[in-house]
C-alpha positions in Angstrom: 129.5 65.7 166.0 130.1 68.9 164.6 128.0 71.7 164.4 127.7 73.8 161.7 127.0 77.5 162.6 125.6 80.4 160.3 126.9 83.8 161.3 124.4 86.5 161.3 125.4 90.1 161.3 123.0 91.8 163.4 122.7 95.7 163.6 121.9 97.4 167.0 120.2 100.5 166.1 123.0 102.8 167.4 123.3 105.2 164.0 126.6 106.9 166.3 128.7 103.9 166.1 129.3 101.4 163.3 129.8 99.0 165.3 127.6 95.5 164.7 126.8 92.5 167.1 127.4 88.9 165.4 125.4 86.4 166.7 125.7 82.7 165.8 123.1 80.1 165.5 122.9 76.4 164.9 121.8 75.6 161.1 118.8 74.0 160.7 117.2 72.1 158.0 114.4 75.1 158.2 117.0 77.9 157.9 119.1 76.5 154.7 116.0 75.4 152.6 114.9 79.1 153.5 117.4 80.5 151.5 116.3 80.7 148.0 119.7 80.0 146.0 120.8 77.2 148.3 117.3 75.5 147.5 117.3 76.4 144.1 120.8 74.5 144.0 119.8 72.3 146.0 117.2 70.8 143.6 119.4 71.2 140.4 122.1 69.4 142.2 119.3 66.0 142.8 118.0 66.7 139.7 121.8 66.0 137.8 122.6 63.2 140.3 119.3 61.6 140.0 120.1 61.1 136.3 123.6 60.5 136.4 122.7 57.4 138.9 119.4 56.1 137.2 121.7 56.2 133.5 124.7 54.6 135.3 122.3 51.6 136.4 119.7 51.4 133.2 122.0 51.4 130.8 123.8 48.1 132.1 120.1 46.2 132.3 119.3 47.0 129.0 122.2 46.2 127.6 121.7 42.5 129.0 118.0 42.0 128.3 117.2 39.4 126.1 113.4 40.9 125.1 113.4 42.5 121.7 115.1 45.5 120.9 117.2 45.6 123.7 121.3 45.3 122.7 122.0 41.6 123.9 125.1 42.0 124.9 127.7 40.6 127.3 128.6 41.4 130.6 132.5 42.1 129.7 131.0 44.4 126.4 128.9 46.6 129.0 132.0 46.7 131.3 134.5 47.8 128.7 131.5 50.4 127.4 131.1 51.8 131.1 134.3 52.0 132.3 134.6 54.1 128.6 132.0 56.4 129.3 133.2 56.9 132.5 136.9 58.3 131.5 135.0 60.8 129.3 
């Protein structure tokens, strides 16, 4: 298994030199979620993914349904519709 590491530059407190010590720590869920930008981007990605997956699953079910207000399509028509929307 590959370990993911985070490089952190730490100033040694010596103002006479510009040297910095670099330490590597293992990335954890806590360290990833502690970064605000990363947290926001992950939440946005999850919301977008949920919307796409839900749409891809619900449209064929709505097309096949025989209830009032449903489209009552045959599977071939639904496949054509989904493949066309996938190319766009």
